[in-house]
TORLUM-943598 format. One record per atom (N, C-alpha, C): residue number from 0; atom name; x, y, z. Coordinates in steps of 0.1 Angstrom, whole numbers, always signed. Layout:
 resi name     X     Y     Z
  NUM   CA     X     Y     Z
...
% end
This chain:
 resi name     X     Y     Z
    0    N  -266  +106   +17
    0   CA  -263  +119   +10
    0    C  -258  +116    -4
    1    N  -261  +124   -14
    1   CA  -256  +123   -27
    1    C  -242  +129   -27
    2    N  -234  +126   -38
    2   CA  -220  +131   -38
    2    C  -219  +146   -36
    3    N  -227  +154   -43
    3   CA  -226  +168   -42
    3    C  -227  +173   -28
    4    N  -237  +168   -21
    4   CA  -239  +172    -7
    4    C  -228  +168    +2
    5    N  -223  +156    -1
    5   CA  -212  +151    +7
    5    C  -199  +159    +5
    6    N  -197  +163    -7
    6   CA  -184  +170   -10
    6    C  -184  +184    -3
    7    N  -196  +189    +0
    7   CA  -196  +202    +7
    7    C  -195  +201   +22
    8    N  -194  +189   +27
    8   CA  -192  +187   +42
    8    C  -177  +191   +45
    9    N  -176  +197   +57
    9   CA  -162  +199   +62
    9    C  -157  +186   +69
   10    N  -144  +185   +69
   10   CA  -139  +173   +76
   10    C  -143  +172   +91
   11    N  -143  +183   +97
   11   CA  -147  +183  +112
   11    C  -161  +179  +114
   12    N  -169  +179  +104
   12   CA  -183  +175  +106
   12    C  -186  +161  +102
   13    N  -176  +153   +98
   13   CA  -178  +139   +94
   13    C  -178  +130  +107
   14    N  -186  +120  +106
   14   CA  -186  +110  +117
   14    C  -176   +99  +113
   15    N  -165   +99  +121
   15   CA  -154   +90  +119
   15    C  -152   +81  +131
   16    N  -159   +70  +133
   16   CA  -157   +62  +145
   16    C  -143   +56  +145
   17    N  -137   +57  +157
   17   CA  -124   +51  +158
   17    C  -124   +38  +166
   18    N  -134   +35  +174
   18   CA  -134   +23  +182
   18    C  -142   +12  +176
   19    N  -147   +14  +164
   19   CA  -155    +3  +157
   19    C  -152    +4  +142
   20    N  -156    -7  +135
   20   CA  -154    -7  +121
   20    C  -141   -13  +117
   21    N  -138   -12  +104
   21   CA  -126   -18   +98
   21    C  -113   -14  +104
   22    N  -111    -1  +106
   22   CA   -99    +4  +112
   22    C   -96    -2  +126
   23    N  -106    -1  +135
   23   CA  -105    -6  +148
   23    C  -101   -21  +148
   24    N  -108   -29  +140
   24   CA  -105   -43  +139
   24    C   -91   -46  +135
   25    N   -86   -39  +126
   25   CA   -72   -41  +121
   25    C   -62   -36  +130
   26    N   -65   -25  +137
   26   CA   -55   -20  +147
   26    C   -54   -30  +158
   27    N   -65   -36  +163
   27   CA   -64   -46  +173
   27    C   -56   -58  +168
   28    N   -57   -61  +156
   28   CA   -49   -72  +150
   28    C   -34   -69  +150
   29    N   -31   -56  +147
   29   CA   -17   -52  +147
   29    C   -12   -53  +161
   30    N   -19   -49  +171
   30   CA   -14   -49  +185
   30    C   -12   -64  +189
   31    N   -21   -73  +184
   31   CA   -19   -87  +187
   31    C    -6   -92  +180
   32    N    -4   -88  +168
   32   CA    +9   -92  +161
   32    C   +21   -87  +168
   33    N   +21   -75  +173
   33   CA   +32   -70  +181
   33    C   +34   -78  +194
   34    N   +23   -81  +200
   34   CA   +24   -88  +213
   34    C   +29  -102  +211
   35    N   +25  -109  +200
   35   CA   +30  -122  +197
   35    C   +45  -122  +194
   36    N   +50  -111  +190
   36   CA   +64  -110  +188
   36    C   +72  -105  +200
   37    N   +64  -103  +211
   37   CA   +70   -98  +224
   37    C   +73   -84  +224
   38    N   +68   -76  +215
   38   CA   +71   -61  +215
   38    C   +60   -54  +223
   39    N   +64   -46  +233
   39   CA   +55   -39  +242
   39    C   +50   -26  +236
   40    N   +56   -21  +226
   40   CA   +52    -8  +220
   40    C   +39    -9  +212
   41    N   +30    +1  +214
   41   CA   +17    +1  +207
   41    C   +16   +15  +201
   42    N   +16   +16  +188
   42   CA   +15   +30  +182
   42    C    +0   +34  +183
   43    N    -2   +47  +187
   43   CA   -15   +53  +187
   43    C   -19   +56  +172
   44    N   -32   +60  +170
   44   CA   -36   +63  +156
   44    C   -47   +73  +156
   45    N   -48   +80  +145
   45   CA   -59   +90  +143
   45    C   -62   +91  +128
   46    N   -72   +98  +125
   46   CA   -76  +100  +111
   46    C   -71  +114  +106
   47    N   -65  +113   +94
   47   CA   -59  +125   +87
   47    C   -64  +124   +73
   48    N   -59  +133   +64
   48   CA   -63  +133   +50
   48    C   -56  +122   +42
   49    N   -45  +117   +47
   49   CA   -38  +106   +40
   49    C   -29   +98   +50
   50    N   -23   +87   +45
   50   CA   -14   +79   +53
   50    C    -1   +86   +56
   51    N    +3   +85   +69
   51   CA   +17   +89   +72
   51    C   +20   +86   +87
   52    N   +33   +85   +90
   52   CA   +37   +84  +104
   52    C   +47   +95  +106
   53    N   +44  +105  +113
   53   CA   +52  +117  +113
   53    C   +65  +116  +121
   54    N   +76  +123  +117
   54   CA   +88  +124  +124
   54    C   +85  +130  +138
   55    N   +90  +124  +148
   55   CA   +89  +129  +162
   55    C   +76  +125  +169
   56    N   +68  +117  +162
   56   CA   +55  +112  +169
   56    C   +54   +97  +165
   57    N   +55   +88  +175
   57   CA   +54   +74  +172
   57    C   +40   +69  +171
   58    N   +33   +74  +161
   58   CA   +19   +70  +158
   58    C   +16   +69  +144
   59    N    +4   +66  +140
   59   CA    +0   +63  +126
   59    C   -12   +71  +123
   60    N   -11   +79  +112
   60   CA   -23   +87  +107
   60    C   -29   +78   +96
   61    N   -42   +76   +97
   61   CA   -48   +68   +86
   61    C   -58   +77   +78
   62    N   -59   +75   +65
   62   CA   -68   +83   +58
   62    C   -83   +82   +62
   63    N   -90   +93   +63
   63   CA  -103   +94   +68
   63    C  -113   +85   +62
   64    N  -111   +82   +49
   64   CA  -122   +74   +42
   64    C  -123   +60   +47
   65    N  -112   +55   +54
   65   CA  -113   +41   +59
   65    C  -123   +40   +70
   66    N  -128   +51   +76
   66   CA  -137   +51   +87
   66    C  -151   +47   +83
   67    N  -155   +49   +70
   67   CA  -169   +47   +66
   67    C  -169   +41   +52
   68    N  -177   +31   +50
   68   CA  -179   +26   +36
   68    C  -183   +36   +26
   69    N  -192   +45   +30
   69   CA  -196   +56   +21
   69    C  -185   +65   +16
   70    N  -176   +68   +25
   70   CA  -164   +76   +21
   70    C  -154   +68   +13
   71    N  -154   +55   +15
   71   CA  -145   +46    +6
   71    C  -150   +46    -8
   72    N  -164   +46   -10
   72   CA  -169   +47   -23
   72    C  -166   +60   -30
   73    N  -166   +71   -22
   73   CA  -163   +83   -28
   73    C  -148   +84   -32
   74    N  -139   +78   -24
   74   CA  -125   +78   -27
   74    C  -123   +70   -40
   75    N  -130   +59   -41
   75   CA  -128   +51   -54
   75    C  -133   +59   -66
   76    N  -144   +66   -64
   76   CA  -149   +74   -75
   76    C  -139   +84   -80
   77    N  -132   +91   -71
   77   CA  -123  +101   -76
   77    C  -109   +96   -79
   78    N  -104   +86   -72
   78   CA   -90   +81   -73
   78    C   -89   +67   -80
   79    N  -101   +61   -83
   79   CA  -102   +48   -90
   79    C   -96   +36   -82
   80    N   -92   +39   -69
   80   CA   -88   +28   -60
   80    C   -89   +34   -46
   81    N   -89   +25   -36
   81   CA   -90   +28   -22
   81    C   -77   +23   -15
   82    N   -68   +31   -13
   82   CA   -55   +26    -7
   82    C   -58   +21    +7
   83    N   -56    +8    +9
   83   CA   -59    +2   +22
   83    C   -73    -2   +23
   84    N   -81    -3   +12
   84   CA   -95    -6   +12
   84    C   -99   -20   +14
   85    N   -89   -29   +13
   85   CA   -92   -43   +15
   85    C   -85   -48   +28
   86    N   -90   -59   +34
   86   CA   -84   -64   +46
   86    C   -69   -66   +44
   87    N   -65   -73   +33
   87   CA   -51   -77   +31
   87    C   -43   -64   +29
   88    N   -48   -55   +21
   88   CA   -40   -42   +19
   88    C   -39   -34   +31
   89    N   -49   -33   +39
   89   CA   -49   -25   +51
   89    C   -39   -31   +61
   90    N   -39   -44   +62
   90   CA   -30   -51   +71
   90    C   -15   -48   +67
   91    N   -12   -49   +54
   91   CA    +1   -46   +49
   91    C    +6   -32   +53
   92    N    -3   -22   +50
   92   CA    +1    -8   +52
   92    C    +3    -6   +67
   93    N    -6   -11   +75
   93   CA    -4    -9   +90
   93    C    +9   -15   +95
   94    N   +13   -26   +90
   94   CA   +26   -32   +95
   94    C   +37   -23   +90
   95    N   +36   -18   +78
   95   CA   +46    -9   +73
   95    C   +47    +4   +82
   96    N   +35   +10   +85
   96   CA   +35   +22   +93
   96    C   +39   +20  +107
   97    N   +36    +8  +112
   97   CA   +41    +4  +126
   97    C   +56    +4  +126
   98    N   +63    +0  +115
   98   CA   +77    +0  +114
   98    C   +82   +15  +116
   99    N   +76   +24  +109
   99   CA   +80   +38  +110
   99    C   +78   +43  +124
  100    N   +67   +40  +130
  100   CA   +64   +45  +144
  100    C   +74   +39  +154
  101    N   +77   +26  +152
  101   CA   +87   +20  +161
  101    C  +101   +26  +159
  102    N  +104   +29  +147
  102   CA  +117   +36  +144
  102    C  +118   +49  +152
  103    N  +107   +56  +151
  103   CA  +106   +69  +159
  103    C  +106   +67  +174
  104    N   +99   +57  +179
  104   CA   +98   +55  +193
  104    C  +111   +52  +199
  105    N  +119   +44  +192
  105   CA  +132   +39  +198
  105    C  +144   +46  +192
  106    N  +142   +55  +183
  106   CA  +154   +62  +177
  106    C  +163   +53  +169
  107    N  +157   +43  +162
  107   CA  +165   +33  +156
  107    C  +174   +38  +145
  108    N  +169   +48  +138
  108   CA  +177   +53  +127
  108    C  +190   +60  +131
  109    N  +191   +63  +144
  109   CA  +203   +70  +149
  109    C  +214   +60  +153
  110    N  +211   +47  +152
  110   CA  +221   +36  +156
  110    C  +231   +34  +144
  111    N  +243   +32  +148
  111   CA  +253   +30  +138
  111    C  +250   +17  +130
  112    N  +246    +6  +137
  112   CA  +243    -6  +130
  112    C  +231    -5  +121
  113    N  +221    +3  +124
  113   CA  +210    +5  +116
  113    C  +214   +12  +103
  114    N  +223   +22  +104
  114   CA  +228   +30   +92
  114    C  +236   +21   +84
  115    N  +244   +12   +90
  115   CA  +252    +3   +82
  115    C  +244    -7   +73
  116    N  +232   -11   +78
  116   CA  +224   -20   +71
  116    C  +215   -13   +61
  117    N  +209    -2   +65
  117   CA  +198    +5   +57
  117    C  +203   +17   +50
  118    N  +214   +24   +55
  118   CA  +218   +36   +50
  118    C  +214   +48   +59
  119    N  +217   +60   +55
  119   CA  +214   +72   +63
  119    C  +199   +76   +61
  120    N  +192   +78   +72
  120   CA  +179   +83   +71
  120    C  +179   +98   +67
  121    N  +190  +105   +68
  121   CA  +191  +119   +65
  121    C  +192  +120   +49
  122    N  +193  +109   +42
  122   CA  +193  +110   +28
  122    C  +181  +117   +23
  123    N  +183  +126   +13
  123   CA  +172  +134    +8
  123    C  +160  +125    +3
  124    N  +148  +128    +7
  124   CA  +136  +120    +3
  124    C  +133  +124   -11
  125    N  +133  +115   -21
  125   CA  +130  +119   -35
  125    C  +116  +122   -38
  126    N  +114  +129   -48
  126   CA  +100  +132   -53
  126    C   +96  +120   -62
  127    N  +105  +113   -67
  127   CA  +103  +101   -75
  127    C  +115   +92   -74
  128    N  +113   +79   -78
  128   CA  +124   +70   -77
  128    C  +122   +59   -88
  129    N  +133   +53   -92
  129   CA  +133   +43  -103
  129    C  +138   +30   -97
  130    N  +130   +21   -92
  130   CA  +135    +9   -86
  130    C  +138    -1   -97
  131    N  +146   -11   -93
  131   CA  +150   -22  -102
  131    C  +141   -34   -98
  132    N  +132   -38  -106
  132   CA  +123   -49  -103
  132    C  +130   -62  -101
  133    N  +141   -64  -107
  133   CA  +148   -77  -106
  133    C  +158   -78   -94
  134    N  +159   -66   -87
  134   CA  +169   -66   -76
  134    C  +164   -75   -64
  135    N  +173   -81   -57
  135   CA  +170   -89   -46
  135    C  +176   -83   -33
  136    N  +180   -71   -33
  136   CA  +185   -64   -22
  136    C  +175   -58   -12
  137    N  +162   -59   -16
  137   CA  +152   -54    -8
  137    C  +140   -64    -7
  138    N  +132   -63    +4
  138   CA  +121   -72    +5
  138    C  +110   -67    -4
  139    N  +100   -76    -6
  139   CA   +88   -73   -15
  139    C   +76   -73    -6
  140    N   +70   -61    -4
  140   CA   +58   -61    +5
  140    C   +47   -52    -1
  141    N   +49   -39    +1
  141   CA   +39   -30    -6
  141    C   +43   -29   -21
  142    N   +34   -23   -29
  142   CA   +36   -22   -43
  142    C   +47   -13   -47
  143    N   +50   -13   -60
  143   CA   +60    -4   -66
  143    C   +74    -6   -61
  144    N   +77   -17   -55
  144   CA   +91   -20   -50
  144    C   +95    -8   -40
  145    N   +85    -5   -31
  145   CA   +86    +7   -23
  145    C   +98    +7   -14
  146    N  +103    -5   -10
  146   CA  +115    -6    -2
  146    C  +127    +1    -8
  147    N  +127    +2   -21
  147   CA  +139    +8   -28
  147    C  +138   +23   -28
  148    N  +128   +30   -23
  148   CA  +126   +44   -25
  148    C  +135   +52   -15
  149    N  +138   +47    -3
  149   CA  +145   +55    +7
  149    C  +149   +45   +19
  150    N  +160   +48   +26
  150   CA  +164   +39   +37
  150    C  +153   +37   +48
  151    N  +146   +48   +51
  151   CA  +135   +46   +61
  151    C  +124   +37   +56
  152    N  +121   +38   +43
  152   CA  +111   +29   +37
  152    C  +116   +15   +37
  153    N  +129   +13   +34
  153   CA  +135    +0   +34
  153    C  +134    -7   +47
  154    N  +136    +1   +58
  154   CA  +135    -5   +71
  154    C  +120    -9   +74
  155    N  +111    +1   +71
  155   CA   +97    -2   +74
  155    C   +91   -14   +67
  156    N   +96   -15   +54
  156   CA   +91   -27   +46
  156    C   +97   -40   +52
  157    N  +110   -39   +56
  157   CA  +117   -51   +61
  157    C  +110   -55   +75
  158    N  +107   -45   +83
  158   CA  +100   -48   +96
  158    C   +86   -54   +93
  159    N   +79   -49   +83
  159   CA   +65   -54   +80
  159    C   +66   -69   +76
  160    N   +76   -73   +68
  160   CA   +78   -87   +64
  160    C   +81   -95   +76
  161    N   +90   -90   +84
  161   CA   +94   -98   +96
  161    C   +82  -100  +106
  162    N   +73   -90  +107
  162   CA   +62   -90  +116
  162    C   +51  -100  +113
  163    N   +50  -104  +100
  163   CA   +40  -113   +96
  163    C   +39  -126  +105
  164    N   +27  -129  +110
  164   CA   +26  -142  +117
  164    C   +30  -154  +108
  165    N   +36  -164  +114
  165   CA   +40  -176  +107
  165    C   +48  -172   +94
  166    N   +56  -162   +96
  166   CA   +64  -157   +84
  166    C   +74  -168   +80
  167    N   +75  -168   +67
  167   CA   +85  -178   +61
  167    C   +96  -171   +54
  168    N  +100  -159   +60
  168   CA  +110  -151   +54
  168    C  +123  -157   +52
  169    N  +127  -166   +61
  169   CA  +140  -172   +60
  169    C  +141  -181   +47
  170    N  +130  -188   +45
  170   CA  +129  -196   +33
  170    C  +127  -188   +20
  171    N  +117  -178   +21
  171   CA  +114  -171    +9
  171    C  +125  -162    +4
  172    N  +134  -157   +13
  172   CA  +144  -148   +10
  172    C  +158  -155   +10
  173    N  +158  -168   +11
  173   CA  +171  -175   +11
  173    C  +179  -172    -2
  174    N  +191  -169    +0
  174   CA  +200  -165   -11
  174    C  +199  -151   -16
  175    N  +189  -143   -10
  175   CA  +188  -129   -13
  175    C  +197  -121    -4
  176    N  +203  -110    -9
  176   CA  +210  -100    +0
  176    C  +200   -94   +10
  177    N  +187   -94    +7
  177   CA  +177   -88   +16
  177    C  +176   -96   +29
  178    N  +180  -109   +29
  178   CA  +179  -118   +40
  178    C  +187  -112   +52
  179    N  +199  -106   +49
  179   CA  +207   -99   +59
  179    C  +199   -89   +67
  180    N  +191   -81   +60
  180   CA  +183   -71   +66
  180    C  +172   -77   +75
  181    N  +166   -87   +71
  181   CA  +156   -94   +79
  181    C  +163  -100   +92
  182    N  +174  -106   +90
  182   CA  +181  -112  +102
  182    C  +185  -101  +112
  183    N  +189   -89  +106
  183   CA  +192   -78  +115
  183    C  +180   -73  +123
  184    N  +169   -72  +116
  184   CA  +156   -68  +123
  184    C  +152   -78  +133
  185    N  +154   -90  +130
  185   CA  +151  -101  +140
  185    C  +159   -99  +153
  186    N  +172   -97  +151
  186   CA  +181   -95  +163
  186    C  +178   -82  +170
  187    N  +175   -71  +162
  187   CA  +173   -58  +168
  187    C  +160   -59  +176
  188    N  +149   -65  +171
  188   CA  +137   -66  +179
  188    C  +139   -74  +192
  189    N  +147   -84  +192
  189   CA  +150   -92  +204
  189    C  +156   -83  +214
  190    N  +164   -73  +210
  190   CA  +171   -64  +219
  190    C  +161   -54  +225
  191    N  +152   -48  +217
  191   CA  +144   -37  +222
  191    C  +130   -41  +226
  192    N  +126   -53  +223
  192   CA  +112   -57  +225
  192    C  +106   -53  +238
  193    N  +112   -56  +249
  193   CA  +106   -53  +262
  193    C  +110   -40  +268
  194    N  +118   -32  +261
  194   CA  +123   -19  +266
  194    C  +111    -9  +264
  195    N  +112    +1  +273
  195   CA  +102   +12  +271
  195    C  +107   +21  +260
  196    N   +98   +26  +252
  196   CA  +101   +35  +241
  196    C  +108   +48  +247
  197    N  +118   +53  +239
  197   CA  +124   +66  +243
  197    C  +115   +78  +241
  198    N  +106   +77  +231
  198   CA   +97   +87  +228
  198    C   +82   +82  +229
  199    N   +74   +88  +237
  199   CA   +61   +83  +240
  199    C   +50   +93  +237
  200    N   +52  +103  +229
  200   CA   +43  +113  +226
  200    C   +30  +107  +220
  201    N   +18  +112  +224
  201   CA    +6  +108  +219
  201    C    -1  +119  +210
  202    N    +7  +128  +205
  202   CA    +2  +139  +197
  202    C    -4  +134  +184
  203    N   -13  +141  +179
  203   CA   -20  +138  +166
  203    C   -16  +150  +156
  204    N   -10  +147  +145
  204   CA    -5  +157  +136
  204    C   -16  +158  +125
  205    N   -20  +170  +122
  205   CA   -30  +173  +112
  205    C   -42  +164  +112
  206    N   -49  +162  +124
  206   CA   -61  +154  +124
  206    C   -72  +160  +117
  207    N   -81  +153  +110
  207   CA   -92  +159  +103
  207    C  -103  +164  +112
  208    N  -103  +160  +124
  208   CA  -114  +165  +133
  208    C  -112  +180  +136
  209    N  -100  +185  +133
  209   CA   -97  +200  +135
  209    C   -98  +208  +122
  210    N  -101  +201  +111
  210   CA  -100  +207   +98
  210    C  -113  +213   +93
  211    N  -113  +225   +88
  211   CA  -125  +232   +83
  211    C  -126  +230   +68
  212    N  -116  +223   +62
  212   CA  -116  +221   +47
  212    C  -127  +212   +44
  213    N  -133  +213   +32
  213   CA  -144  +205   +27
  213    C  -138  +193   +19
  214    N  -146  +183   +17
  214   CA  -142  +172    +9
  214    C  -139  +176    -6
  215    N  -147  +186   -10
  215   CA  -145  +191   -24
  215    C  -131  +197   -25
  216    N  -127  +205   -16
  216   CA  -114  +211   -16
  216    C  -103  +200   -16
  217    N  -105  +190    -7
  217   CA   -96  +179    -6
  217    C   -94  +172   -19
  218    N  -104  +168   -25
  218   CA  -103  +160   -38
  218    C   -98  +168   -49
  219    N  -101  +181   -49
  219   CA   -96  +190   -60
  219    C   -80  +190   -59
  220    N   -75  +191   -47
  220   CA   -61  +190   -45
  220    C   -55  +176   -48
  221    N   -62  +166   -43
  221   CA   -56  +153   -44
  221    C   -56  +147   -58
  222    N   -67  +150   -66
  222   CA   -67  +145   -80
  222    C   -56  +152   -88
  223    N   -54  +165   -86
  223   CA   -44  +172   -93
  223    C   -30  +167   -89
  224    N   -28  +162   -77
  224   CA   -15  +158   -73
  224    C   -11  +144   -76
  225    N   -21  +135   -75
  225   CA   -18  +121   -75
  225    C   -23  +113   -87
  226    N   -33  +118   -94
  226   CA   -39  +110  -104
  226    C   -31  +110  -117
  227    N   -20  +103  -117
  227   CA   -11  +102  -129
  227    C   -12   +87  -133
  228    N   -17   +84  -145
  228   CA   -18   +71  -150
  228    C    -7   +66  -159
  229    N    -4   +54  -159
  229   CA    +5   +47  -169
  229    C    -3   +44  -181
  230    N    -1   +50  -192
  230   CA    -9   +48  -204
  230    C    -3   +39  -214
  231    N    +8   +33  -211
  231   CA   +16   +25  -221
  231    C    +7   +13  -226
  232    N    -2    +8  -218
  232   CA   -10    -4  -222
  232    C   -24    -1  -227
  233    N   -27   +12  -229
  233   CA   -41   +16  -233
  233    C   -46    +9  -245
  234    N   -37    +8  -255
  234   CA   -41    +2  -268
  234    C   -46   -13  -266
  235    N   -38   -20  -258
  235   CA   -41   -34  -256
  235    C   -54   -35  -248
  236    N   -56   -26  -238
  236   CA   -68   -27  -230
  236    C   -81   -23  -239
  237    N   -79   -14  -248
  237   CA   -90   -10  -256
  237    C   -94   -22  -266
  238    N   -84   -30  -270
  238   CA   -87   -41  -278
  238    C   -94   -52  -271
  239    N   -91   -53  -258
  239   CA   -97   -64  -249
  239    C  -110   -60  -244
  240    N  -112   -47  -241
  240   CA  -124   -42  -235
  240    C  -131   -32  -244
  241    N  -142   -26  -239
  241   CA  -148   -16  -247
  241    C  -152    -4  -238
  242    N  -153    +8  -245
  242   CA  -157   +20  -237
  242    C  -172   +23  -240
  243    N  -179   +14  -246
  243   CA  -193   +16  -249
  243    C  -201   +18  -235
  244    N  -210   +27  -235
  244   CA  -218   +30  -223
  244    C  -230   +21  -221
  245    N  -231   +10  -229
  245   CA  -242    +1  -228
  245    C  -244    -3  -213
  246    N  -255    +0  -207
  246   CA  -257    -3  -193
  246    C  -257   -18  -190
  247    N  -259   -26  -200
  247   CA  -259   -41  -198
  247    C  -245   -47  -196
  248    N  -235   -39  -200
  248   CA  -221   -45  -199
  248    C  -215   -42  -185
  249    N  -208   -52  -180
  249   CA  -203   -51  -167
  249    C  -190   -43  -167
  250    N  -186   -37  -156
  250   CA  -174   -30  -155
  250    C  -162   -39  -156
  251    N  -152   -36  -164
  251   CA  -140   -44  -165
  251    C  -133   -45  -152
  252    N  -131   -33  -145
  252   CA  -123   -32  -133
  252    C  -130   -41  -122
  253    N  -143   -40  -121
  253   CA  -150   -47  -110
  253    C  -149   -62  -113
  254    N  -150   -66  -125
  254   CA  -149   -81  -129
  254    C  -135   -86  -126
  255    N  -125   -78  -130
  255   CA  -111   -82  -128
  255    C  -107   -83  -114
  256    N  -112   -74  -106
  256   CA  -109   -74   -91
  256    C  -115   -87   -85
  257    N  -127   -91   -90
  257   CA  -133  -103   -84
  257    C  -125  -116   -87
  258    N  -120  -117   -99
  258   CA  -113  -129  -104
  258    C   -98  -127  -103
  259    N   -93  -115   -98
  259   CA   -79  -113   -98
  259    C   -70  -122   -90
  260    N   -74  -125   -78
  260   CA   -66  -135   -70
  260    C   -64  -148   -76
  261    N   -75  -153   -82
  261   CA   -74  -166   -89
  261    C   -64  -165  -101
  262    N   -65  -155  -109
  262   CA   -57  -153  -120
  262    C   -42  -152  -116
  263    N   -40  -144  -105
  263   CA   -26  -142  -100
  263    C   -20  -155   -96
  264    N   -27  -163   -89
  264   CA   -22  -176   -85
  264    C   -19  -185   -97
  265    N   -27  -185  -107
  265   CA   -25  -193  -119
  265    C   -13  -188  -126
  266    N   -11  -175  -128
  266   CA    +1  -170  -135
  266    C   +14  -173  -128
  267    N   +13  -171  -115
  267   CA   +25  -174  -107
  267    C   +29  -188  -107
  268    N   +19  -197  -108
  268   CA   +22  -211  -108
  268    C   +26  -216  -122
  269    N   +18  -213  -132
  269   CA   +19  -219  -145
  269    C   +31  -213  -153
  270    N   +32  -199  -151
  270   CA   +42  -192  -159
  270    C   +55  -190  -151
  271    N   +55  -195  -138
  271   CA   +66  -194  -129
  271    C   +71  -179  -128
  272    N   +62  -171  -126
  272   CA   +65  -156  -124
  272    C   +63  -153  -109
  273    N   +71  -144  -104
  273   CA   +71  -140   -90
  273    C   +57  -134   -87
  274    N   +50  -139   -77
  274   CA   +37  -133   -73
  274    C   +37  -118   -72
  275    N   +47  -112   -66
  275   CA   +48   -98   -64
  275    C   +47   -90   -77
  276    N   +54   -95   -87
  276   CA   +54   -88  -100
  276    C   +41   -90  -107
  277    N   +35  -102  -106
  277   CA   +22  -104  -112
  277    C   +12   -95  -106
  278    N   +11   -94   -93
  278   CA    +2   -86   -86
  278    C    +4   -71   -90
  279    N   +16   -67   -91
  279   CA   +19   -53   -95
  279    C   +13   -50  -109
  280    N   +16   -59  -119
  280   CA   +11   -57  -132
  280    C    -4   -57  -133
  281    N   -11   -66  -125
  281   CA   -25   -67  -125
  281    C   -31   -54  -120
  282    N   -26   -49  -109
  282   CA   -31   -37  -103
  282    C   -30   -25  -112
  283    N   -18   -25  -118
  283   CA   -16   -14  -128
  283    C   -26   -14  -139
  284    N   -29   -25  -145
  284   CA   -39   -26  -155
  284    C   -53   -24  -151
  285    N   -57   -30  -139
  285   CA   -70   -28  -134
  285    C   -73   -14  -131
  286    N   -63    -7  -125
  286   CA   -65    +7  -122
  286    C   -67   +15  -134
  287    N   -60   +12  -145
  287   CA   -62   +19  -158
  287    C   -76   +16  -164
  288    N   -80    +4  -163
  288   CA   -94    +0  -167
  288    C  -104    +9  -160
  289    N  -103   +11  -147
  289   CA  -112   +19  -140
  289    C  -111   +34  -144
  290    N   -99   +39  -147
  290   CA   -97   +53  -151
  290    C  -104   +55  -165
  291    N  -103   +45  -173
  291   CA  -108   +46  -187
  291    C  -123   +42  -188
  292    N  -129   +38  -176
  292   CA  -143   +34  -176
  292    C  -146   +23  -186
  293    N  -137   +13  -187
  293   CA  -139    +2  -197
  293    C  -149    -8  -192
  294    N  -156   -14  -202
  294   CA  -166   -25  -199
  294    C  -161   -38  -206
  295    N  -167   -49  -201
  295   CA  -164   -62  -207
  295    C  -169   -62  -222
  296    N  -161   -67  -230
  296   CA  -164   -69  -244
  296    C  -169   -84  -247
  297    N  -162   -93  -240
  297   CA  -164  -107  -242
  297    C  -170  -114  -229
  298    N  -173  -127  -229
  298   CA  -177  -134  -217
  298    C  -165  -135  -207
  299    N  -168  -138  -195
  299   CA  -158  -138  -184
  299    C  -147  -148  -187
  300    N  -150  -160  -193
  300   CA  -140  -170  -195
  300    C  -129  -165  -205
  301    N  -135  -159  -216
  301   CA  -126  -154  -227
  301    C  -118  -142  -221
  302    N  -125  -133  -214
  302   CA  -118  -122  -208
  302    C  -107  -126  -199
  303    N  -109  -136  -190
  303   CA   -98  -140  -181
  303    C   -86  -146  -189
  304    N   -89  -154  -200
  304   CA   -78  -159  -207
  304    C   -70  -148  -214
  305    N   -77  -139  -220
  305   CA   -69  -128  -227
  305    C   -63  -119  -218
  306    N   -69  -116  -207
  306   CA   -63  -107  -197
  306    C   -50  -113  -191
  307    N   -51  -126  -188
  307   CA   -39  -133  -182
  307    C   -27  -132  -192
  308    N   -30  -133  -205
  308   CA   -20  -132  -215
  308    C   -14  -118  -215
  309    N   -22  -108  -213
  309   CA   -18   -94  -213
  309    C    -9   -92  -201
  310    N   -14   -97  -189
  310   CA    -6   -95  -177
  310    C    +8  -102  -178
  311    N    +8  -113  -184
  311   CA   +21  -120  -186
  311    C   +31  -112  -195
  312    N   +26  -106  -206
  312   CA   +34   -97  -214
  312    C   +39   -85  -207
  313    N   +30   -79  -199
  313   CA   +34   -67  -191
  313    C   +45   -71  -181
  314    N   +44   -82  -174
  314   CA   +54   -87  -164
  314    C   +67   -89  -171
  315    N   +67   -96  -182
  315   CA   +80   -98  -189
  315    C   +86   -85  -194
  316    N   +77   -76  -198
  316   CA   +83   -63  -202
  316    C   +89   -55  -191
  317    N   +83   -56  -179
  317   CA   +89   -50  -167
  317    C  +102   -56  -164
  318    N  +103   -69  -164
  318   CA  +116   -76  -160
  318    C  +126   -73  -171
  319    N  +122   -72  -183
  319   CA  +132   -69  -194
  319    C  +138   -55  -193
  320    N  +129   -45  -190
  320   CA  +134   -32  -187
  320    C  +142   -31  -175
  321    N  +138   -39  -164
  321   CA  +145   -39  -152
  321    C  +146   -25  -145
  322    N  +136   -17  -148
  322   CA  +135    -3  -142
  322    C  +122    +3  -144
  323    N  +115    +7  -134
  323   CA  +103   +14  -135
  323    C  +104   +27  -127
  324    N   +96   +37  -130
  324   CA   +96   +50  -124
  324    C   +83   +53  -117
  325    N   +84   +58  -104
  325   CA   +72   +61   -96
  325    C   +74   +74   -89
  326    N   +63   +81   -87
  326   CA   +63   +93   -79
  326    C   +60   +90   -65
  327    N   +66   +98   -56
  327   CA   +63   +96   -42
  327    C   +54  +107   -37
% end
């Protein structure tokens, strides 16, 4: 189907396989990770319009587009990225959402020791937050220093880091105040691992298979709500790339995504920058390249060299400001 025909489809008419494909594979891996840690809890999952783990339901809602490659292409067309669209990214988000589901299943946020470590879950959920990139009081897992946004997100991020197989968190977070949170989660999971969940509801909240909304209506709302770009580095990107529509020129975003992991490792090693901050800066710039529809101006080797220098300047700027602002 072309984009126009697809946009007129209702959610309830989409074919969204749950037992095969990328989502099923990664959910099975999540269950294996939980089993390896001795945790008997298994969160159920369903497809919704976006990511969430609802209060009162110990499960995970995944965005519908992850069910089909064609829908992932449409998501990238409108949003310039696919949240959870790579194996690594999907694994990270699922571990995070599993932390939320486990919190709900066992009522962890109501424990006095949980509140002492993470704070009150009743704290008002902000519409935006301003994390401190240099802070060591929170783990680094999802982007935008997400653990700093709210106590429940702090727990979910800490749980996700703890859940990683062959995790090296004791070494990686040695000397960080965040280590205390990881040690608490380690002890807490040992307590509850084999217990039956207090809440075992299998409800599905806002599943798309019940929705009569069309994809066109969905993206009209989503683009208006979420597509806010950081334009601070547009000048530098325009000097490095071009907006010419010459069909022979390769997409800057596509090229940078392909060589991104190699560049990130090089910057983290040679410039002694934290990999998390490097990845954050690269994703910010690549996302903007996609939004601006920029193309390569130079050959790949020169592009890589100049882009790495730009990423380094952006990282140092972030650390110098020691505060960024993000919408939730």
